[in-house]
Structures are given as C-alpha cells and as structure tokens.
N, C-alpha and C positions, 0 to 999 in steps of 0.2 A: 166293255169298260166297267160295267157294274160288277161283273164277276171279279175283275182285278181289284176294285175298291174293297169288296167284301173280303177277298183274300188278304189284302193289306191290313184291313182292320182286324182280321183273325190273327194275323201274325203279330200285330202290336199287342193284342190282348194276351197272346201266349207268352210274349216276351215279358209283359208285366207280371203274369202269373208265375213264371218260372225264372224270374230275374234274381239277382244277387240279394236284394233287400227282402224279397219275398221268401227266399230260402232261409235267410237269417231270422225272419219273423217266425217261420215254422220252428226253428230251433229254440227260439225264446231266449230266456236269460242266459243259459249256458252258451249258446252260440255267440251272443253278443259279448259275453265275457271273454271267450277264447279269441274272438276277432279283436277285441280291445287290447288284450295282452300282446298279441302278435303285432298290432299296430304300434304299441309303445316300444316293443323290441326293435321294430324297423326304424322308428324315429331316432332312438338313441344310438343304434348302430351307425346310421348315416351321420349323425352328429359327431360321434367319436371318430369315424373315418376321416371326415373333412378336417376336424380339429387337429388330429395327429398328422395328417398330410401337411397342414400349414406349419406345425411345429418342426417337423422333419425338414421341410424345405428351408425354413429359416436357419437351422443349424448347418445344413449343407451349404447355404450361401455364406455363412460365417466361415466355414472351413476353406472355401475358395479365397476369401479375403485374407485369411491367416497365411495360407500358402503363398499368396501373392506378395505380401510385404511385411508380415509380422517380424520375421527374423532379420530384417534390415535395420531394425531399431538398435540403439546403442545399449539398451538394457531391457530387462523384462518389464519393469515398471513403465518405461516409455512405450513399449509395444502394447502393453495392456491398456494404457490410456487411450490408444487409438481405436480400441475395440468398442463395440456397443456395450451399453451399461449392463444389460441382462444377457450378455453373450455367454454361452457355455464355455467357450475357450477362455474368456476373461475370468470366469469362475475358477478354472483350473490354475491359471497363473496366480490369481490372488490367494488361493488356498496354498499353493506351493510357497509363495513368499511369506505367508503367515506361518507356515510350518517351519520355515528356515529361522524366523525370528523366535519362535517358541522353543526350538531346540537349544538355543543358547541359555534358556532359563530353566532347563530340566536339571533336576538334582541327581537323578539316577543316570549312570553312564549308558546312553543309548547311541548306537551308531547313527550318524547323520543320514546315511543312505537309507537305512531301514525306516527311520522316522519320516523322511520325505516321501519315500515310496508308499508307505502306509497312508499318509495324508492325501497324496494324489489319487491313490486307489479309492479311498472313501469318496473323494469328490467325483470320480468317474462313476462309481456305483450310484451316487445320488442322481446324477444326470440321466443315467440309463434307466433308473427306476421311474423318473418322471416321464421319460419317453415311453416306457412300457405301461403307463397308467391307462386303464380303459380297455387294453387288449384282452384281458381276462373276460370282460363282458362280451366282447365279440366272439370269443371261443365258446362261451356259455350259450350265447344265442345260436351259434352255428350247430351246437350239439343238441339243444333242447327244442328249438322251434319246430322241426319236423314232427317231433312226438306230441307237442302241444296241438299242432294241426291234426295229427292222427287221432288225438282225443276227441276233437270235434267230429272227425270222420266216423269214429266208432259210434258216437251218439246218434249221428245221422242215420247210419245203417240200422241201429237199434230201433229208431222210430219207424223206419221203413218196414221192418219186420213186424212191429206192433200193428201198423196199419194193414199189412197183409193179413195178419191173424184176425183182426176185427172185421175186415171185409170178407174174409173167406176165400179170396182169390187175389192173385197178383196182378191187379189192373194197373196200367201205367199211371193213371191219375193219382193212385194212392201212394206210389213209391217215388214218383219223379221228384217231388219237392224235397223229401228227406235225403234221397241219394244225391240230388244236385247240391244240397247244402253240405253234404259230406265231402263231395269232390272239391267244392270251393275251399273248405278248410284245409284239405290236403295241399292244394295248390298254394294257398296263402302261406302255409308253413314253409314250403320250399322257397317261395319268393323271399321270405325273411331270412332263411338259413343260408342260402347260397351266397348272397352278397357279403354276409358276415364272415363266412369262411374264407372267401377270396380276399377280403380286406384284411383279415387277420394275418394270412400268410404273406401278403404283400408288405404290410407294415412291419412285420417281424423281419423280413429280409432287409428292408431299408434301415431298421434299427441296428441290425448287425453291421451293416456298412458304416453307419455313424459311429458305433462303438469302436470299430477298428481304427477309424480316423482319430477319435479321442484318445485311444490308447497310444497311438503313435505320437501324437502331440504331447501327451503326458510324459512319455519316455524322453522326448527332446527337452522338455522343461526340467526333468530330473537330471539329465546330463548337464544342462546349463548350470543348475544350482549346485550340483555336486562338484563342479569344476570351477566355480566362481566365474563363469562366463567364457572359459577357455574352449569349451565344447559346445558347438551350436550347429544346427543343420546348415549345410551349404547347398547352393543351387547346383544341380547336376550339370556338369559340362558335357559337351558332346564328346563321345568316345572317339579317341584317335583311331584312324584307319589301321587295321592290323597290318603289320609289316611281315612279309613272308621271310621266314628264317632260312638263311642259306648256310649250308654246312660245307665247309671246305673239304674237298676230297684230294688225296695225294694224286698228282698227275703221273700217269704211267706213259712213258715215251716209247721205248722199244723194249723188246724182250731182253730180260736181264738187267733193266734199268728201272729204278723207282725214284720218283721225285727228281729226275734229271741227274742223279748221282750214279755213275757207272759202278756196277758190281763186278768184281773180278771173279773169274771162275775159280771155284775151289775155296773161296773165302767165306 
C-alpha cells in the first residue's frame, strides 16, 4: 500500500510539473500572449456563430409566415402591417412602396420597372450585407489560428534546443517542458481554427438559402407593383392526374377494306 501511495504522489507531482500551466509558465510572456490571442479568437468566433444562427433562424421563421398568409392580404400595405416591425420582408415591401411613390416625383424619364427593380435590389443587398457581417472574422480565424499556434510551437522547440545545448545532452527533463508547451500551442490553434471554418461554411450556406428566398419574394413584390396588383403569387394547386392520350386509328376490317368502306378492285 505504501508503494501505491508513493507512486500516486509521484504521478501527482509529475502532473503538476508537466501540466498546462507549467508549460505556459516556461514559455513566459510570449506563450501567455499567444494563448490569450487564441482565447480571444475562440470567444468571438463562438459569439458570432451563435449570433448569426439566431439572426438566420429569425428570418427563416419570417419566411414561413410570409408564405403562409402574406399574399392573402388585399394590398401590400395591409400585408406589411401584419409582419414584424424589424422583419426583413417588411423592409422589402416598405422599400418597394417608397420607390413607387418616389418614381412619380422623378423629373427625368426613368422606366418604373427599372426604378423599382433597382430599389428592391438595393434593399436585398443591405439585408444580405447585414447577414454576412462577422463571417469575414470567422474566415480570418480559420486561416490564421493554426499559424498563431505554430508560432508558439516554434518558440517552444527553440527553447528546448537551447536547453539541450546548455545541458550538453538531450535529457528528458530538459526538453519535456518546452516540447510539451509547443504541442499545447499547436493543439490550441487547431481547436480555435476548426470550429471557425466549420461555422463559416455552414453560415454561408444558410445565407445563400435566405438570399434565394428574399430574391424570390422581391420578384413577387416587383410583379405586384408593376401590375398594380394584377400579378401576385397564387397557391399551387394539386396537379391534375395526367390523362393518357388516345390516338384514333382507322379500323381495318377485311382485306381490301379500310374504315369499313369497301374498295372496288381496280379503283
């Protein structure tokens, strides 16, 4: 039992000697700086990821409500009044109605279709730009975090080589600390970079889907405004079952007769 207790004590001492904090302590100011930068990157990456997920889900819920009952309203103003105050779809409708009113006050001859289309397009771009905010930071973190961790790794290996040179031999106690700190920095850089890359690709794909829905709705609003309400999306009805086409063929009765009309020989 005493041997087991001593072994346990030795293991605990070794864990403290070669733990994460001890490895950072050996690296000093540079190691703590690299670890601090990676920690800040990780924090903001997670913050952006969850914030963007919340914004995207909010717009997706708005899209479902628009598809469910927006076009049942008698006018665009009535339909927009039923939407949320800060809804992206309400913004498109309001900008379209504002552009329609502004067109009547233009002094230069500009086609209404071009003016409305340009105004709705600007509104779409504004919404898409807001959705894409912060994604550049995720891409930057995913691209640079491994190299920042590698910087700490290089410094750790460098200190290990210095210790070997000073000691004159490559003893494990001289190199274990610096090498351990170097490996920790490499792993930390990957832990920060991989979630950032995955979040960036995922959020970009969801933004693309949202942009497609916004573009479709914008075209519907443009058609409604350009036709004074005559053109609006209609609910898709169930397609009628295809009816097999039958082709009438002339009936042949007996030899020398076609369609029941006798044919005289030699005629």
